[in-house]
C-alpha positions as CSV (number, residue, x, y, z in Angstrom):
1,M,0.0,0.0,0.0
2,M,1.3,3.4,-0.9
3,N,0.5,6.2,1.5
4,N,0.3,9.9,0.8
5,E,3.8,11.4,0.8
6,V,2.8,14.9,0.0
7,H,1.6,17.4,2.6
8,V,-1.8,18.8,1.5
9,T,-3.6,21.6,3.3
10,R,-7.4,22.0,3.6
11,P,-8.7,22.2,0.0
12,G,-11.4,24.9,0.1
13,T,-13.0,25.7,-3.3
14,L,-11.9,27.1,-6.7
15,A,-12.8,30.6,-5.3
16,D,-9.7,30.2,-3.1
17,L,-7.5,29.2,-6.0
18,L,-5.8,32.6,-6.7
19,P,-3.4,33.5,-3.8
20,L,-4.1,36.9,-2.2
21,D,-0.4,37.8,-1.7
22,C,0.4,37.9,-5.4
23,E,-1.9,40.6,-6.7
24,R,0.8,42.5,-8.6
25,R,2.5,39.5,-10.0
26,T,1.9,38.3,-13.6
27,A,-0.7,35.5,-13.6
28,V,-1.3,34.8,-17.3
29,V,0.6,35.6,-20.5
30,V,-0.9,35.0,-23.9
31,P,2.0,34.9,-26.4
32,D,2.1,36.6,-29.8
33,G,0.5,39.9,-28.8
34,G,-2.1,38.6,-26.5
35,P,-3.0,40.1,-23.1
36,Q,-0.9,39.8,-20.0
37,L,-2.7,39.9,-16.7
38,T,-1.7,40.3,-13.1
39,Y,-3.4,38.3,-10.4
40,A,-5.5,41.4,-9.4
41,E,-6.6,41.9,-13.0
42,L,-7.4,38.2,-13.5
43,R,-9.5,38.3,-10.3
44,E,-11.3,41.4,-11.6
45,W,-12.1,39.7,-15.0
46,I,-13.4,36.6,-13.3
47,G,-15.6,38.7,-11.0
48,A,-17.1,40.7,-13.9
49,L,-17.8,37.5,-15.9
50,A,-19.4,35.9,-12.8
51,D,-21.7,39.0,-12.5
52,A,-22.7,38.7,-16.1
53,L,-23.5,35.0,-15.8
54,S,-25.6,35.7,-12.7
55,R,-27.5,38.4,-14.6
56,D,-28.2,35.9,-17.3
57,G,-29.7,33.5,-14.8
58,I,-26.8,31.0,-14.5
59,Q,-27.0,29.6,-11.0
60,A,-25.7,26.9,-8.7
61,G,-26.0,23.4,-10.2
62,D,-26.5,24.5,-13.8
63,R,-24.4,22.6,-16.3
64,V,-22.5,24.9,-18.7
65,A,-20.8,23.5,-21.7
66,I,-17.6,25.4,-22.6
67,V,-16.4,25.2,-26.2
68,L,-13.4,27.5,-26.3
69,P,-9.8,27.0,-27.5
70,N,-6.9,27.4,-25.0
71,G,-6.5,30.9,-24.0
72,L,-7.5,33.6,-21.5
73,E,-11.2,33.3,-22.5
74,F,-11.3,29.6,-21.5
75,L,-9.6,30.2,-18.1
76,A,-11.6,33.2,-17.1
77,V,-14.9,31.6,-18.2
78,F,-14.1,28.4,-16.4
79,L,-13.3,30.1,-13.1
80,A,-16.3,32.4,-13.4
81,V,-18.7,29.5,-14.0
82,T,-17.4,27.6,-11.0
83,S,-17.4,30.7,-8.8
84,V,-21.2,31.1,-9.1
85,G,-21.7,27.4,-8.2
86,A,-22.4,26.2,-11.8
87,I,-20.8,23.1,-13.3
88,A,-18.3,23.7,-16.1
89,A,-18.3,21.0,-18.8
90,P,-15.6,21.7,-21.4
91,L,-15.8,20.0,-24.8
92,N,-13.2,19.6,-27.5
93,P,-13.4,22.5,-29.9
94,V,-12.8,20.3,-32.9
95,F,-15.9,18.0,-32.5
96,T,-18.4,17.8,-35.3
97,A,-21.9,19.1,-34.9
98,E,-23.2,15.5,-34.5
99,E,-20.6,14.9,-31.7
100,Y,-21.7,18.1,-30.0
101,R,-25.4,17.2,-30.1
102,S,-24.5,13.8,-28.6
103,Y,-22.3,15.2,-25.8
104,L,-24.6,18.1,-25.0
105,A,-27.6,15.8,-24.6
106,V,-25.7,13.4,-22.4
107,L,-24.4,16.3,-20.3
108,R,-27.9,17.6,-19.9
109,A,-26.4,21.1,-20.3
110,G,-28.7,24.1,-20.2
111,T,-26.1,26.6,-21.4
112,A,-23.3,26.6,-23.9
113,I,-20.5,29.2,-24.0
114,V,-18.7,29.1,-27.3
115,G,-16.0,30.9,-29.2
116,P,-16.4,33.0,-32.3
117,E,-15.2,30.1,-34.5
118,A,-17.3,27.4,-32.9
119,Q,-20.0,27.3,-35.5
120,A,-20.6,23.5,-35.2
121,A,-21.1,23.8,-31.4
122,R,-23.3,26.9,-31.8
123,D,-25.6,25.1,-34.3
124,A,-25.8,22.0,-32.1
125,A,-26.6,24.0,-29.0
126,A,-29.2,26.1,-30.8
127,A,-30.8,22.9,-32.2
128,L,-31.2,21.6,-28.6
129,R,-32.7,25.0,-27.6
130,L,-29.8,25.8,-25.1
131,F,-29.0,29.2,-23.9
132,V,-25.9,30.1,-26.0
133,C,-23.4,32.8,-25.3
134,E,-20.2,33.8,-27.2
135,A,-17.1,34.6,-25.3
136,H,-14.6,36.9,-26.9
137,L,-11.8,39.4,-26.1
138,S,-13.1,42.9,-26.3
139,A,-10.3,44.9,-27.9
140,G,-7.9,42.6,-26.1
141,T,-8.7,44.1,-22.7
142,E,-11.6,42.1,-21.3
143,V,-13.5,38.8,-21.9
144,R,-17.1,39.7,-22.8
145,L,-20.2,37.5,-23.1
146,E,-22.7,38.1,-25.9
147,V,-26.0,36.3,-25.9
148,L,-26.6,34.5,-29.2
149,S,-29.8,32.5,-28.7
150,G,-32.2,31.1,-26.1
151,R,-33.5,32.7,-23.0
152,R,-32.7,32.2,-19.3
153,A,-34.9,32.6,-16.2
154,A,-34.6,35.7,-14.1
155,P,-31.5,35.9,-11.8
156,A,-32.0,33.9,-8.6
157,G,-29.1,35.1,-6.7
158,V,-25.6,33.8,-6.3
159,K,-24.9,30.7,-4.1
160,I,-21.4,30.4,-2.9
161,P,-20.2,26.9,-3.8
162,A,-19.2,24.5,-1.1
163,P,-16.2,22.1,-1.3
164,D,-18.4,19.1,-2.0
165,D,-20.3,20.8,-4.8
166,V,-19.5,19.6,-8.3
167,A,-17.4,22.1,-10.2
168,L,-16.3,20.3,-13.3
169,L,-17.8,17.6,-15.5
170,L,-15.5,15.8,-17.9
171,H,-15.6,12.6,-19.9
172,T,-13.1,9.7,-19.9
173,S,-11.0,9.2,-23.0
174,G,-12.9,6.0,-23.9
175,T,-10.0,4.0,-25.2
176,T,-11.6,0.7,-24.2
177,S,-15.3,1.6,-23.8
178,R,-17.8,4.4,-24.3
179,P,-16.8,7.6,-22.5
180,K,-18.3,8.1,-19.1
181,G,-19.2,11.4,-17.4
182,V,-16.8,12.2,-14.5
183,P,-18.0,14.9,-12.1
184,L,-15.3,16.5,-10.0
185,T,-16.0,18.5,-6.9
186,H,-14.2,21.7,-5.7
187,R,-12.6,19.5,-3.0
188,N,-11.4,17.0,-5.7
189,L,-9.9,19.7,-7.8
190,M,-8.3,21.8,-5.0
191,T,-6.8,18.7,-3.4
192,S,-5.2,17.7,-6.7
193,V,-4.0,21.2,-7.4
194,Q,-2.4,21.5,-4.0
195,T,-0.9,18.0,-4.3
196,I,0.7,18.9,-7.7
197,R,2.0,22.1,-6.3
198,S,3.6,20.3,-3.4
199,S,5.0,17.5,-5.5
200,Y,7.1,19.8,-7.7
201,E,7.7,22.5,-5.1
202,L,6.0,25.2,-7.3
203,T,6.6,28.8,-6.2
204,P,5.8,32.3,-7.5
205,A,9.1,32.1,-9.4
206,D,7.9,29.3,-11.6
207,V,6.6,29.8,-15.1
208,S,4.5,27.0,-16.7
209,L,4.1,26.7,-20.4
210,V,0.8,25.1,-21.2
211,V,1.0,22.8,-24.2
212,M,-1.9,20.5,-23.4
213,P,-5.6,21.3,-24.1
214,L,-7.6,22.8,-21.2
215,F,-10.6,20.7,-21.8
216,H,-8.7,17.8,-20.2
217,V,-7.4,17.6,-16.6
218,H,-3.8,17.3,-17.7
219,G,-3.7,20.8,-19.2
220,L,-6.3,22.4,-16.9
221,V,-5.3,20.9,-13.5
222,G,-1.8,19.6,-14.1
223,A,-0.3,22.6,-15.8
224,T,-2.5,25.6,-15.3
225,L,-4.5,25.6,-12.0
226,S,-1.5,24.1,-10.0
227,A,0.7,26.9,-11.3
228,L,-1.8,29.6,-10.4
229,R,-2.3,28.2,-6.9
230,A,1.4,28.6,-6.4
231,G,1.3,32.2,-7.4
232,G,3.4,31.5,-10.5
233,T,2.9,32.6,-14.1
234,V,1.1,30.6,-16.8
235,V,2.1,31.1,-20.4
236,L,-1.0,30.2,-22.4
237,P,-0.7,30.0,-26.2
238,R,-3.7,29.3,-28.3
239,R,-2.3,25.9,-29.4
240,F,0.8,23.9,-29.1
241,S,3.5,24.7,-31.6
242,A,6.8,22.9,-31.7
243,H,8.0,25.7,-34.0
244,S,7.6,28.4,-31.4
245,F,8.4,26.3,-28.3
246,C,12.1,27.3,-27.9
247,G,11.4,31.0,-28.5
248,T,8.6,30.9,-26.0
249,V,10.7,29.2,-23.3
250,S,13.5,31.8,-23.7
251,R,11.2,34.8,-24.1
252,Y,9.1,34.2,-21.0
253,G,11.6,32.4,-18.7
254,V,9.6,29.2,-18.7
255,T,10.8,26.9,-15.8
256,W,8.6,23.8,-16.6
257,Y,6.1,22.2,-18.8
258,S,4.0,19.1,-18.7
259,A,3.1,17.0,-21.8
260,V,2.4,13.6,-23.3
261,P,5.3,11.7,-25.0
262,T,4.0,12.7,-28.5
263,I,4.6,16.4,-27.7
264,H,7.9,15.7,-26.0
265,R,9.1,14.1,-29.2
266,A,8.1,17.1,-31.3
267,V,9.8,19.4,-28.8
268,L,13.0,17.4,-28.8
269,Q,13.2,17.6,-32.6
270,R,12.7,21.4,-32.7
271,A,15.0,22.0,-29.7
272,A,17.8,20.2,-31.5
273,E,17.2,22.2,-34.7
274,E,17.1,25.5,-32.8
275,K,19.8,24.6,-30.3
276,L,17.9,25.8,-27.3
277,P,20.5,26.3,-24.5
278,A,20.4,23.5,-21.9
279,G,19.5,24.5,-18.3
280,K,16.6,26.8,-19.1
281,L,14.0,24.5,-17.5
282,R,13.9,23.5,-13.8
283,F,12.1,20.2,-14.7
284,V,10.1,18.5,-17.4
285,R,6.9,16.5,-16.5
286,S,5.4,13.7,-18.6
287,C,2.0,12.2,-18.0
288,S,-1.2,10.7,-19.6
289,A,0.7,8.1,-21.7
290,A,3.7,5.8,-21.3
291,L,7.2,7.5,-21.5
292,T,9.8,5.2,-23.0
293,L,13.2,5.0,-21.3
294,D,14.8,6.2,-24.6
295,L,12.7,9.3,-24.7
296,W,13.2,10.0,-21.0
297,G,17.0,9.9,-21.5
298,Q,16.9,12.1,-24.6
299,L,14.8,14.8,-22.8
300,E,17.2,14.9,-19.8
301,D,20.3,15.0,-22.1
302,R,18.8,17.8,-24.2
303,F,17.4,20.1,-21.5
304,A,19.9,19.2,-18.7
305,A,16.8,19.1,-16.4
306,P,15.2,16.2,-14.4
307,V,12.3,14.5,-16.1
308,V,9.5,13.3,-13.8
309,Q,7.1,10.7,-15.1
310,A,3.7,10.9,-13.5
311,Y,0.4,8.9,-13.5
312,G,-3.0,10.5,-13.6
313,M,-6.6,9.9,-14.7
314,T,-9.7,12.0,-15.0
315,E,-11.4,10.2,-12.1
316,A,-8.7,11.3,-9.7
317,A,-8.8,15.0,-10.8
318,H,-5.5,14.2,-12.6
319,Q,-2.4,13.2,-10.5
320,I,-2.2,9.9,-8.7
321,A,1.6,9.3,-8.5
322,S,4.8,10.9,-9.6
323,N,8.5,10.4,-9.6
324,P,9.9,12.9,-7.1
325,L,12.3,15.7,-8.0
326,P,16.0,15.5,-7.1
327,P,17.6,15.1,-4.6
328,R,15.0,12.4,-3.9
329,S,15.5,9.3,-6.0
330,R,13.6,8.7,-9.3
331,K,13.1,5.4,-10.9
332,R,12.9,5.3,-14.7
333,G,10.3,3.1,-16.1
334,T,8.0,3.7,-13.1
335,V,5.4,6.4,-12.6
336,G,6.7,7.2,-9.1
337,V,5.2,7.1,-5.7
338,A,1.7,8.0,-4.5
339,T,0.9,11.8,-4.2
340,G,-2.1,12.8,-2.1
341,L,-3.8,9.4,-2.5
342,V,-3.6,5.9,-1.1
343,V,-2.6,3.4,-3.9
344,T,-3.0,-0.4,-3.6
345,I,-2.6,-3.3,-5.9
346,R,-5.4,-5.9,-5.7
347,D,-6.3,-9.2,-7.2
348,E,-9.6,-10.1,-8.9
349,K,-11.3,-10.7,-5.5
350,G,-10.2,-7.3,-4.2
351,T,-7.5,-8.6,-1.9
352,I,-4.6,-6.2,-1.4
353,L,-1.4,-7.8,-2.8
354,P,2.2,-7.5,-1.4
355,A,5.0,-5.6,-3.0
356,G,6.2,-7.2,-6.3
357,A,2.8,-8.8,-7.1
358,R,1.0,-7.7,-10.2
359,G,-2.7,-6.7,-10.1
360,E,-5.2,-3.9,-10.5
361,V,-4.3,-0.4,-9.3
362,V,-7.0,0.6,-6.8
363,I,-7.0,4.1,-5.3
364,S,-8.7,6.2,-2.6
365,G,-8.5,9.9,-1.5
366,D,-10.0,13.3,-1.5
367,S,-9.2,13.9,-5.2
368,V,-11.2,10.9,-6.4
369,T,-14.6,11.5,-8.1
370,P,-17.6,10.7,-5.9
371,G,-19.0,8.6,-8.9
372,Y,-19.8,8.6,-12.5
373,D,-22.6,10.8,-13.8
374,N,-25.9,9.1,-14.1
375,N,-24.3,5.7,-14.5
376,P,-25.1,3.3,-11.7
377,E,-23.8,0.3,-13.7
378,A,-20.4,1.9,-14.1
379,N,-20.3,2.9,-10.5
380,A,-21.1,-0.6,-9.3
381,A,-18.3,-2.0,-11.5
382,A,-15.7,0.7,-10.6
383,F,-16.1,1.4,-6.9
384,I,-15.4,-0.8,-3.8
385,G,-16.8,1.5,-1.2
386,R,-14.7,4.6,-1.4
387,W,-12.0,2.8,-3.4
388,L,-11.8,3.3,-7.2
389,R,-10.7,0.5,-9.5
390,T,-8.6,2.3,-12.1
391,G,-8.7,-0.5,-14.7
392,D,-4.9,-0.2,-14.9
393,E,-2.6,-3.1,-14.1
394,G,0.7,-2.7,-12.3
395,W,2.9,-3.5,-9.3
396,L,4.6,-1.7,-6.4
397,D,8.2,-2.3,-5.4
398,A,9.5,-2.3,-1.9
399,D,10.1,1.5,-2.0
400,G,6.5,2.2,-3.1
401,F,7.3,3.0,-6.7
402,L,4.5,2.1,-9.1
403,T,5.1,0.4,-12.4
404,L,2.2,0.2,-14.8
405,T,1.9,-2.7,-17.2
406,G,-1.1,-1.6,-19.2
407,R,-4.9,-1.4,-19.2
408,I,-6.5,-4.6,-18.0
409,K,-8.9,-4.7,-20.9
410,E,-6.1,-4.2,-23.4
411,M,-4.0,-7.1,-22.1
412,V,-3.4,-9.7,-24.8
413,N,-4.3,-13.3,-23.7
414,R,-2.3,-15.6,-25.8
415,G,-3.1,-19.2,-24.8
416,G,-3.4,-18.2,-21.2
417,E,-0.3,-16.1,-21.2
418,K,-1.0,-12.4,-20.5
419,I,1.0,-10.0,-22.6
420,S,1.3,-6.3,-21.8
421,P,1.2,-4.1,-24.9
422,L,3.3,-1.5,-22.9
423,E,6.1,-4.1,-22.4
424,V,6.3,-5.0,-26.1
425,E,6.1,-1.3,-27.1
426,A,9.0,-0.4,-24.9
427,V,11.2,-3.1,-26.6
428,L,10.2,-2.0,-30.1
429,S,10.8,1.7,-29.2
430,A,14.3,0.8,-28.2
431,H,15.2,-0.1,-31.8
432,P,17.2,2.7,-33.4
433,A,14.9,2.7,-36.5
434,V,11.6,2.9,-34.6
435,A,10.2,6.3,-33.7
436,E,6.9,5.1,-32.2
437,A,5.2,1.8,-31.5
438,A,1.8,0.5,-30.5
439,C,0.6,-3.1,-29.9
440,F,-2.8,-4.7,-29.9
441,G,-4.4,-8.1,-29.8
442,V,-6.1,-9.9,-32.7
443,P,-8.2,-13.1,-32.7
444,D,-6.3,-16.3,-33.4
445,E,-7.7,-19.8,-33.9
446,K,-4.9,-21.6,-32.1
447,Y,-4.1,-19.3,-29.1
448,G,-7.3,-17.3,-28.8
449,E,-5.3,-14.0,-29.3
450,E,-2.0,-13.0,-30.8
451,I,-0.1,-9.8,-30.4
452,H,0.5,-7.6,-33.4
453,A,2.3,-4.2,-33.6
454,A,2.4,-1.0,-35.6
455,V,5.5,1.2,-35.9
456,V,6.4,4.6,-37.2
457,L,9.9,4.4,-38.6
458,K,12.7,6.9,-38.7
459,A,15.0,4.6,-40.7
460,E,14.7,1.6,-43.0
461,V,14.2,-1.8,-41.2
462,S,12.4,-5.0,-42.2
463,E,9.6,-6.6,-40.3
464,Q,11.8,-9.7,-39.8
465,E,14.5,-7.6,-38.2
466,L,12.1,-6.1,-35.8
467,V,10.6,-9.4,-34.8
468,A,14.1,-10.9,-34.3
469,F,15.0,-7.8,-32.2
470,C,12.1,-8.5,-29.9
471,R,12.7,-12.2,-29.6
472,V,16.2,-11.8,-28.2
473,R,14.9,-9.3,-25.6
474,M,11.7,-11.0,-24.3
475,A,10.1,-14.4,-24.1
476,Q,9.2,-15.8,-27.6
477,F,5.5,-15.8,-26.9
478,K,5.5,-12.0,-26.3
479,A,7.2,-11.1,-29.6
480,P,4.7,-9.7,-32.2
481,K,3.5,-12.1,-34.8
482,R,3.0,-9.3,-37.3
483,I,4.4,-5.7,-37.4
484,Y,2.9,-3.1,-39.6
485,V,4.6,0.1,-40.8
486,V,2.3,3.1,-40.5
487,R,2.7,6.9,-41.1
488,D,1.2,7.8,-37.7
489,L,-0.5,6.2,-34.7
490,P,-4.1,7.2,-33.9
491,R,-4.2,8.7,-30.4
492,T,-6.7,10.4,-28.1
493,T,-6.3,14.1,-27.3
494,T,-4.4,13.1,-24.2
495,G,-1.8,11.0,-26.2
496,K,-3.1,7.5,-25.5
497,P,-2.8,5.1,-28.4
498,Q,-6.2,4.1,-29.8
499,R,-5.4,0.4,-30.1
500,Q,-8.8,-0.8,-31.4
501,Q,-8.8,1.8,-34.1
502,L,-5.2,0.9,-35.0
503,A,-6.0,-2.8,-35.1
504,A,-8.9,-2.1,-37.5
505,R,-6.8,0.0,-39.7
506,C,-3.9,-2.4,-39.9
507,R,-6.0,-5.5,-40.5
508,G,-8.0,-3.7,-43.2
509,N,-4.8,-3.2,-45.2
């Protein structure tokens, strides 16, 4: 059992997020000519938006869909919505109109706040007769809301949210099943924010570059709210650009960033081309997908900064575990030790297993969602009292470091032998000709399932060479029976490989 190793203070609500002793410090910078706000100015913007929402009849418990790109508008609207006790439900700005109609109906949203370019979301919300507002920067000096369609009831007064009120409603990435609604309370979010702040010793001197989307917990909680809680500065570009990464780091004195491995690879390539001086960053964080040992080493060599691999999920308001920063020891290949939660490994009967034994990761703590939204079947399957079954398989060593071996539903069962896709991917990724790899199971008459793989190459190599490479580094039954060469790997917006989609694509060739 892994116990909490991070000191966390009483959580409060998101209304307590911005520290009061940093009013004159820079809170948010939008690069490329965007606004730059102090903490006092950001607080004023949030208050003005909250007043506008209240005048429009938005009140406690209302579900408000937010369809905005990364930027100050998103951040200010999100914090304003939660400050009046309403529930923020961010959606991906690149969804189609059909996807918006589906998600908005499932969310049971009554209001949608969209950006000027979100025509598909606007049309879907109007078709569902939602109250629709557009959020935009007024001459670059203030976020304004303009009513586009629908009508709200008269204002009913503002209810100050309590810690156990729901603040955020997200959906799981749905890599192995249909996405599930995940409500997160103010307590969940503030606990996670403060845990992350403590884990990386964030201070007002730190500058976070946000390269992940804000409609997921990685970008919102892991890189943005945690930095603001520490009184630091958030550099918030509209979208991630490897081309501008090095210039942004140098120009704004960025001290850390958090990303998925796909983005780390793009950053590494650009940093090598532009020769960004080493030592600019205090640390680099990786989360949301497996980080190969090769990529971990390349990042540390290039930036001369420690890389910390972390483990998170939506249901835990992001971070569950993390490798510590030096001088504490880190263990490559692991996702570190528990942070702010209790982590156990359990067998199929729910029995806690000893160190070294492989089983399901089961967690408990104040950052864990109280339960899936309107989904009693999912709750019955996922919760053991206050303990959440993550669906991830892994093991703990004697020092409490957690190694993940994959999603339980994605394990390949070859004649009774369980094969972890992550293990095979790590071996393939170690080949000098392989840029990326993903593995998946396919039906097999003899063994029930066989493991196949897809690779993105950076140099010429044959399928036979790659299979032989695997066979000398792992048991014969784990080596892929087939390896497909693809141009890219389909991934979720948080960087997880979409194995089912990849399997269908490869087998359709």
